[in-house]
C-alpha positions as CSV (number, residue, x, y, z in Angstrom):
1,A,40.1,94.4,89.0
2,A,37.6,91.4,89.0
3,R,36.3,92.6,85.6
4,D,39.8,92.9,84.2
5,G,40.6,89.4,85.5
6,L,37.5,88.1,83.7
7,G,38.5,89.9,80.6
8,E,41.9,88.3,80.7
9,A,40.4,84.9,81.2
10,L,38.4,85.5,78.1
11,A,41.5,86.1,76.0
12,R,41.6,82.3,75.2
13,L,38.0,82.6,74.0
14,L,38.9,85.5,71.8
15,L,41.7,83.5,70.3
16,L,39.4,80.6,69.6
17,S,36.9,82.9,68.0
18,K,39.5,84.2,65.5
19,R,41.5,81.0,65.0
20,C,39.0,78.1,65.2
21,P,38.8,76.4,61.8
22,F,35.1,75.6,62.4
23,P,32.8,78.6,61.3
24,D,30.0,77.8,63.7
25,V,32.3,77.9,66.7
26,R,33.7,81.2,65.5
27,E,30.2,82.7,65.2
28,R,29.1,81.5,68.7
29,S,32.3,82.8,70.3
30,E,32.0,86.2,68.7
31,A,28.4,86.4,69.9
32,I,29.5,85.7,73.5
33,L,32.3,88.2,73.3
34,S,29.9,90.9,72.0
35,G,27.7,90.3,75.1
36,V,30.6,90.5,77.4
37,Q,31.7,93.8,75.9
38,E,28.2,95.2,76.4
39,L,28.7,94.6,80.2
40,G,31.7,97.0,80.1
41,I,34.3,94.3,80.6
42,R,37.6,95.1,78.8
43,I,38.7,92.4,76.4
44,P,42.4,91.9,75.7
45,R,43.5,93.1,72.3
46,P,46.4,91.6,70.4
47,L,49.7,93.4,70.9
48,G,50.9,92.6,67.5
49,H,49.2,92.2,64.1
50,G,49.0,88.7,62.7
51,P,51.1,85.6,63.5
52,S,54.4,87.2,62.5
53,R,56.1,90.5,63.3
54,F,58.1,90.2,60.0
55,I,55.2,89.3,57.6
56,P,52.2,91.8,57.2
57,E,49.0,90.1,58.4
58,K,47.3,90.7,55.0
59,E,50.0,88.5,53.4
60,T,49.5,85.5,55.7
61,I,46.8,82.8,55.3
62,Q,43.6,84.0,57.0
63,V,41.6,81.4,59.0
64,G,38.3,80.9,57.2
65,K,39.9,81.7,53.8
66,E,42.1,78.6,53.6
67,D,41.8,75.9,50.9
68,A,40.5,72.4,51.5
69,R,44.0,70.9,52.3
70,M,44.9,73.7,54.6
71,H,41.5,73.5,56.3
72,T,42.1,69.8,57.0
73,L,45.5,70.6,58.6
74,F,44.0,73.4,60.7
75,A,41.2,71.1,61.9
76,E,43.7,68.3,62.8
77,S,46.0,70.8,64.6
78,F,43.1,72.3,66.5
79,A,41.8,69.0,67.5
80,T,45.2,67.8,68.7
81,L,46.5,70.9,70.4
82,G,43.3,72.7,71.3
83,R,44.6,75.7,69.5
84,L,45.9,77.0,66.1
85,D,49.2,78.5,67.1
86,N,51.1,81.1,65.2
87,V,53.9,78.7,64.1
88,T,51.2,76.6,62.3
89,L,49.7,79.8,60.7
90,V,53.1,80.7,59.2
91,M,54.2,77.2,58.3
92,V,50.9,76.7,56.4
93,F,52.5,78.6,53.5
94,H,53.9,75.1,52.8
95,P,51.1,72.5,53.6
96,Q,53.1,69.5,52.5
97,Y,55.8,70.3,55.1
98,L,53.4,71.4,57.8
99,E,51.6,68.0,57.5
100,S,54.8,66.2,58.1
101,F,55.9,68.5,60.9
102,L,52.6,68.2,62.8
103,K,52.6,64.4,62.4
104,T,56.1,64.2,63.8
105,Q,55.5,66.6,66.7
106,H,52.3,64.8,67.6
107,Y,54.1,61.5,67.7
108,L,57.0,62.9,69.9
109,L,54.7,64.6,72.4
110,Q,51.5,62.5,72.6
111,M,51.9,59.0,71.2
112,D,53.4,55.9,73.0
113,G,57.1,56.4,73.6
114,P,59.8,55.8,76.2
115,L,59.3,59.0,78.1
116,P,56.2,60.0,80.2
117,L,54.2,63.0,78.8
118,H,55.2,65.5,81.5
119,Y,58.9,64.7,80.9
120,R,58.4,65.4,77.2
121,H,57.0,68.9,77.7
122,Y,59.6,69.7,80.4
123,I,62.4,68.7,77.9
124,G,60.7,71.0,75.4
125,I,60.9,73.9,78.0
126,M,64.5,73.1,78.7
127,A,65.4,73.2,75.0
128,A,63.5,76.3,74.1
129,A,64.9,78.1,77.2
130,R,68.5,77.6,75.9
131,H,67.6,80.1,73.2
132,Q,65.5,82.4,75.5
133,C,62.5,81.5,73.4
134,S,59.7,82.6,75.8
135,Y,57.1,81.9,73.1
136,L,57.8,78.1,73.1
137,V,58.5,78.0,76.8
138,N,55.1,79.5,77.6
139,L,53.3,77.0,75.3
140,H,54.9,74.1,77.0
141,V,54.5,75.3,80.5
142,N,50.8,75.2,79.9
143,D,51.0,71.8,78.3
144,F,53.2,70.5,81.1
145,L,50.6,71.5,83.7
146,H,47.8,70.2,81.6
147,V,49.3,66.6,81.6
148,G,49.8,66.7,85.3
149,G,53.3,68.0,85.6
150,D,54.5,69.2,89.1
151,P,54.3,73.1,89.2
152,K,57.3,73.1,91.5
153,W,59.5,72.0,88.6
154,L,58.7,75.3,86.9
155,N,60.4,77.3,89.7
156,G,63.7,76.3,88.2
157,L,65.7,73.3,86.8
158,E,67.1,72.6,90.3
159,N,63.5,71.7,91.4
160,A,63.2,69.0,88.7
161,P,64.2,65.4,89.2
162,Q,68.0,64.7,89.1
163,K,67.5,62.6,86.0
164,L,66.3,65.7,84.1
165,Q,68.9,67.9,85.6
166,N,71.5,65.5,84.3
167,L,70.3,66.3,80.8
168,G,71.3,69.9,81.1
169,E,74.9,69.4,79.9
170,L,73.7,67.6,76.7
171,N,71.1,70.2,76.2
172,K,73.6,73.1,76.2
173,M,76.1,71.4,74.0
174,L,73.5,70.3,71.4
175,A,72.1,73.8,71.3
176,H,75.4,75.7,71.0
177,R,78.4,73.4,70.3
178,P,77.3,69.9,69.3
179,W,80.7,69.0,67.9
180,L,82.0,68.7,71.5
181,I,79.6,65.8,72.3
182,T,81.6,62.6,73.0
183,K,80.7,59.0,74.0
184,E,81.8,59.9,77.5
185,H,78.9,62.4,77.8
186,I,76.5,59.6,76.7
187,E,78.0,57.1,79.1
188,Q,77.6,59.6,82.0
189,L,73.8,59.8,81.3
190,L,73.4,56.0,80.9
191,K,75.5,54.9,83.9
192,T,74.2,57.3,86.7
193,E,72.8,54.6,88.9
194,E,69.2,55.3,90.0
195,N,69.0,58.4,87.8
196,S,70.3,56.7,84.7
197,W,68.6,57.0,81.3
198,S,67.9,54.0,79.1
199,L,69.1,54.1,75.5
200,A,65.5,54.4,74.2
201,E,64.7,57.2,76.7
202,L,67.9,59.1,75.7
203,I,67.0,58.8,71.9
204,H,63.6,60.2,72.7
205,A,65.1,63.1,74.7
206,V,67.7,63.9,72.1
207,V,65.1,64.1,69.3
208,L,63.0,66.4,71.5
209,L,65.9,68.6,72.3
210,T,67.0,69.0,68.7
211,H,63.3,69.5,67.6
212,Y,62.9,72.4,70.0
213,H,66.3,74.0,69.4
214,S,65.5,74.1,65.7
215,L,61.9,75.2,66.3
216,A,63.3,78.1,68.3
217,S,65.2,79.0,65.2
218,F,62.0,79.0,63.2
219,T,60.2,81.1,65.8
220,F,62.8,83.8,65.8
221,G,63.7,83.5,62.1
222,C,60.1,84.1,61.1
223,G,59.4,86.7,63.9
224,I,56.6,84.6,65.4
225,S,54.4,86.7,67.7
226,P,53.0,85.5,71.0
227,E,49.4,84.3,71.0
228,I,46.8,86.7,72.4
229,D,46.3,84.4,75.5
230,C,50.1,84.3,76.2
231,E,52.3,86.6,78.1
232,G,53.4,89.5,75.8
233,G,50.6,88.7,73.3
234,H,47.9,91.1,74.5
235,T,47.3,94.5,76.0
236,F,44.3,96.3,77.6
237,R,45.7,99.7,76.6
238,P,45.4,101.5,73.3
239,P,48.6,101.4,71.1
240,S,51.4,103.5,72.5
241,V,55.1,103.3,73.1
242,S,54.5,101.8,76.5
243,N,52.8,98.7,75.2
244,Y,55.9,97.0,73.7
245,C,56.9,93.7,75.0
246,I,60.6,93.8,76.0
247,C,61.2,90.7,73.9
248,D,59.8,92.5,70.8
249,I,62.2,95.4,71.4
250,T,65.1,93.0,71.9
251,N,64.3,91.3,68.6
252,G,64.0,94.4,66.5
253,Y,60.3,95.0,66.5
254,H,59.3,98.6,67.2
255,G,55.6,98.6,66.5
256,V,53.2,98.4,63.5
257,D,54.8,101.2,61.6
258,E,58.0,99.3,61.3
259,I,56.3,96.7,59.0
260,H,56.0,99.4,56.3
261,A,59.3,101.1,56.9
262,S,62.6,100.5,55.3
263,P,65.1,98.7,57.5
264,A,66.6,101.3,59.8
265,G,69.8,102.9,58.5
266,S,69.4,101.3,55.1
267,I,68.8,103.0,51.7
268,P,65.4,102.0,50.3
269,V,65.9,99.6,47.4
270,S,64.0,100.2,44.1
271,S,62.2,97.3,42.6
272,T,64.5,97.5,39.6
273,E,67.5,96.9,41.8
274,S,65.8,94.0,43.5
275,V,64.8,92.5,40.2
276,C,68.4,92.8,39.1
277,E,69.4,90.8,42.2
278,V,67.1,88.0,41.3
279,E,68.3,88.0,37.7
280,A,72.0,88.0,38.9
281,L,71.3,85.0,41.2
282,M,69.7,83.1,38.4
283,E,72.6,83.9,36.0
284,K,75.1,82.6,38.6
285,M,73.2,79.3,38.9
286,K,73.2,78.9,35.1
287,Q,77.0,79.6,35.0
288,L,77.8,77.2,37.8
289,Q,75.7,74.5,36.1
290,E,77.7,75.0,32.9
291,C,81.0,74.9,34.8
292,R,79.9,71.6,36.4
293,D,79.2,70.2,33.0
294,E,82.5,71.2,31.6
295,E,84.9,70.1,34.4
296,E,84.9,68.7,37.9
297,A,87.3,69.9,40.6
298,S,89.7,67.3,42.1
299,Q,89.1,65.9,45.6
300,E,92.0,67.9,47.0
301,E,90.6,71.1,45.6
302,M,87.1,70.2,47.0
303,A,88.6,69.7,50.4
304,T,90.5,73.0,50.2
305,R,87.3,74.8,49.3
306,F,85.4,73.3,52.2
307,E,88.2,74.4,54.7
308,R,88.1,77.9,53.2
309,E,84.3,78.1,53.5
310,K,84.5,76.7,57.0
311,R,87.0,79.4,58.0
312,E,85.1,82.2,56.3
313,S,81.9,81.2,58.1
314,M,83.6,82.2,61.4
315,F,83.8,85.8,60.2
316,V,80.2,86.0,59.2
317,C,78.6,87.7,62.1
318,S,75.8,90.2,62.7
319,S,76.8,93.9,63.4
320,E,73.8,93.9,65.8
321,D,75.7,92.3,68.7
322,E,73.5,93.3,71.6
323,E,73.1,90.4,74.0
324,P,69.4,90.1,74.9
325,A,68.9,89.6,78.6
326,A,67.2,86.3,79.4
327,T,64.2,86.9,81.5
328,R,64.2,85.1,84.8
329,D,61.1,83.1,83.8
330,V,63.1,81.6,80.9
331,S,66.7,81.4,82.3
332,R,65.7,79.5,85.4
333,H,64.9,76.5,83.1
334,F,68.6,75.9,82.3
335,E,72.0,76.0,83.9
336,D,75.2,77.8,82.9
337,T,73.5,80.9,81.3
338,S,76.8,82.3,80.1
339,Y,77.4,79.2,77.8
340,G,76.6,80.0,74.2
341,Y,77.5,79.5,70.6
342,K,81.3,79.7,69.7
343,D,82.8,78.9,66.3
344,F,84.4,75.5,66.6
345,S,87.8,76.6,65.3
346,R,88.3,79.6,67.6
347,H,91.2,80.0,70.1
348,G,93.3,77.3,68.6
349,M,90.7,74.6,69.1
350,H,90.8,72.1,66.3
351,V,87.7,70.0,65.8
352,P,88.1,67.3,63.2
353,T,85.8,67.6,60.2
354,F,82.7,65.4,60.4
355,R,82.8,63.5,57.1
356,V,79.3,62.5,56.0
357,Q,80.5,59.3,54.3
358,D,81.8,58.1,57.7
359,Y,78.5,58.7,59.5
360,S,75.4,59.9,57.7
361,W,71.7,60.2,58.6
362,E,70.7,57.9,55.7
363,D,73.2,55.1,56.5
364,H,73.6,55.3,60.2
365,G,71.4,57.8,62.2
366,Y,68.1,56.8,60.7
367,S,68.4,53.1,61.5
368,L,69.6,53.8,65.1
369,V,66.7,56.1,65.9
370,N,64.2,53.7,64.3
371,R,65.6,50.7,66.2
372,L,65.4,52.4,69.6
373,Y,62.3,54.6,69.1
374,P,60.2,52.9,66.4
375,D,58.6,55.0,63.6
376,V,60.4,58.2,64.6
377,G,63.3,57.6,62.2
378,Q,60.8,57.3,59.4
379,L,58.9,60.5,60.4
380,L,62.1,62.5,60.7
381,D,63.4,61.1,57.4
382,E,60.2,62.1,55.6
383,K,60.4,65.6,57.2
384,F,64.1,66.1,56.2
385,H,63.3,65.0,52.6
386,I,60.3,67.2,52.2
387,A,62.2,70.3,53.4
388,Y,65.3,69.5,51.2
389,N,63.3,68.7,48.1
390,L,60.4,71.1,48.5
391,T,60.1,73.3,45.4
392,Y,57.5,75.1,43.4
393,N,60.0,75.8,40.6
394,T,59.7,79.5,41.1
395,M,62.1,82.3,42.1
396,A,60.4,85.6,43.0
397,M,58.5,86.5,39.8
398,H,60.2,83.7,37.6
399,K,58.6,80.4,36.9
400,D,60.0,77.0,35.7
401,V,63.2,77.5,37.6
402,D,65.3,74.5,38.9
403,T,66.2,75.7,42.5
404,S,68.0,72.5,43.6
405,M,71.4,74.1,43.4
406,L,70.4,76.9,45.6
407,R,68.6,74.7,48.1
408,R,71.7,72.4,48.3
409,A,74.0,75.5,48.9
410,I,71.8,76.6,51.8
411,W,71.7,73.1,53.4
412,N,75.4,72.5,52.9
413,Y,76.4,75.9,54.2
414,I,74.6,75.2,57.5
415,H,76.3,71.8,57.8
416,C,79.6,73.5,56.9
417,M,79.2,75.9,59.9
418,F,78.8,72.8,62.0
419,G,82.0,71.3,60.6
420,I,80.1,68.7,58.5
421,R,81.5,68.0,55.0
422,Y,80.1,66.3,51.9
423,D,83.0,65.0,49.7
424,D,80.9,65.3,46.5
425,Y,80.0,68.9,46.9
426,D,82.0,71.9,45.6
427,Y,81.9,74.5,48.4
428,G,83.0,77.2,46.0
429,E,79.3,77.4,44.9
430,I,78.3,78.7,48.3
431,N,80.1,82.1,47.9
432,Q,78.6,82.4,44.4
433,L,75.0,81.9,45.5
434,L,74.8,83.2,49.1
435,D,75.6,86.9,49.5
436,R,76.8,88.3,52.8
437,S,73.4,89.6,54.1
438,F,71.9,86.2,53.5
439,K,74.8,84.4,55.3
440,V,74.4,86.8,58.3
441,Y,70.7,85.9,58.4
442,I,71.4,82.1,58.1
443,K,74.1,82.0,60.7
444,T,72.1,84.1,63.2
445,V,68.9,82.1,62.8
446,V,70.8,78.8,63.1
447,C,73.4,79.6,65.8
448,T,72.0,82.5,67.9
449,P,68.4,82.7,66.8
450,E,67.4,85.0,69.7
451,K,69.5,87.8,68.0
452,T,67.5,87.7,64.8
453,T,65.9,91.1,63.8
454,K,63.4,92.3,61.3
455,R,66.2,94.2,59.6
456,M,68.1,90.9,58.9
457,Y,64.9,89.3,57.6
458,D,64.2,92.3,55.3
459,S,67.8,92.6,54.0
460,F,68.1,89.3,52.1
461,W,66.3,88.3,48.9
462,R,64.4,91.6,48.9
463,Q,62.2,90.8,45.9
464,F,61.2,87.3,47.0
465,E,57.8,86.4,48.4
466,H,57.4,85.9,52.2
467,S,56.4,82.3,51.5
468,E,59.9,81.8,49.9
469,K,61.6,83.3,53.0
470,V,59.6,80.9,55.2
471,H,60.7,78.1,52.8
472,V,64.3,79.2,53.6
473,N,63.5,78.9,57.3
474,L,62.3,75.3,56.8
475,L,65.6,74.5,55.3
476,L,67.5,76.1,58.2
477,V,65.4,74.3,60.7
478,E,65.8,70.8,59.2
479,A,69.5,71.2,58.4
480,R,70.2,72.4,61.9
481,M,68.2,69.6,63.5
482,Q,70.0,67.0,61.3
483,A,73.4,68.4,62.2
484,E,72.7,68.3,65.9
485,L,71.3,64.7,65.6
486,L,74.3,63.5,63.6
487,Y,76.7,64.6,66.4
488,A,74.6,63.1,69.2
489,L,73.8,59.8,67.3
490,R,77.4,59.4,66.4
491,A,78.4,59.7,70.0
492,I,75.7,57.2,71.0
493,T,76.9,54.7,68.3
494,R,80.5,55.0,69.6
495,Y,79.3,54.3,73.1
496,M,77.4,51.3,71.9
497,T,80.4,49.9,70.0
């Protein structure tokens, strides 16, 4: 037992040996591990293969084989976090975005700001737990303890200070139904006598909550695996049916063989069929551009098309409706476990459309954040713009393609699901460009990410590169974060005026 305990303690060392961006450290660590194994001590082995359950390891960026720009990012991430996590190893498909993401996350968690460090990590735990994202919860539990957080708080939200408990209501609404947030919710947090939040603290908390809700979407949407030193990330046993982590089964992962298998219950698609899908999508983009050039729909028609798309989005749902059980370790970090995503127009509820020209990130949200939490507005703005405008002018095997129409359709579809409307956008384009399997994937990743499965990931854009599917996830993450922020910041603005 003592030997096994030592072996488990060396899991972090094994992770460092494989993930450290500095070759000399990798070599020394491997030498130490080799000596340990000679003593007969069992070393944990990774439960999965690579940083993602959805992307074969050989198709991800291997540490030690990265280019100069990626190496710099790896080194900075390792120096800042003390690790190269699997999120970084998947995001690095897009170095420009990863650089902005790491800079923003570092500022939110470690630089000067209104909230103490242990509060920041605890809020990260609260936010990730709302989506049962044990991967992010485990990372921040370690970070929370590392910066001196009280271990008792980890026994459940009721053990945390009342001030943090008061944030629970905002956390659940932001995660699942942000359109319900009102200035009264903001007032309640700011006026609670000795447990009140200042405006600057609340802005910091809101940005952290939205950051980790959307990062949970990325984690599930890309099938991020737990690190070898985390719960569910390693095993001492040889591969067998008994070594699955329950969260892997819940999320559609059934072992290494699944990576090479066709999605269960589906008919294998020939490469010719997939190529035809790509060609058809490009042809639709060309036709839509020609229609745009010829005539423009009236404002009334544009409004009608938005309402139609908003209604139709309610009926886009996964056929895989099993509700994953939240493990006690995660569900204890939030209250009201039965509260989840509900379409905003269900059961006769009418939520007014959020019109972007009345309250936008560029004209209103950005300046409010920057005023109350300096520099964060700038960092977020840069990250939104990089995700929205990122392009390599490719689509699957085609080069020199203008993908702006497709990127805008994805972004605006997500905002449409949140009831946010752009007056200058023709929502008829969404149905032309996004097929049903893609819409199911988008809605699941954005609204109920914990239900995302490998089958959903495999079923859309079948001929596209994995890097392009990760790119889609960056759009989903940022569009979701901005939508949540818009509702929260609008409520704060209404409270202030």
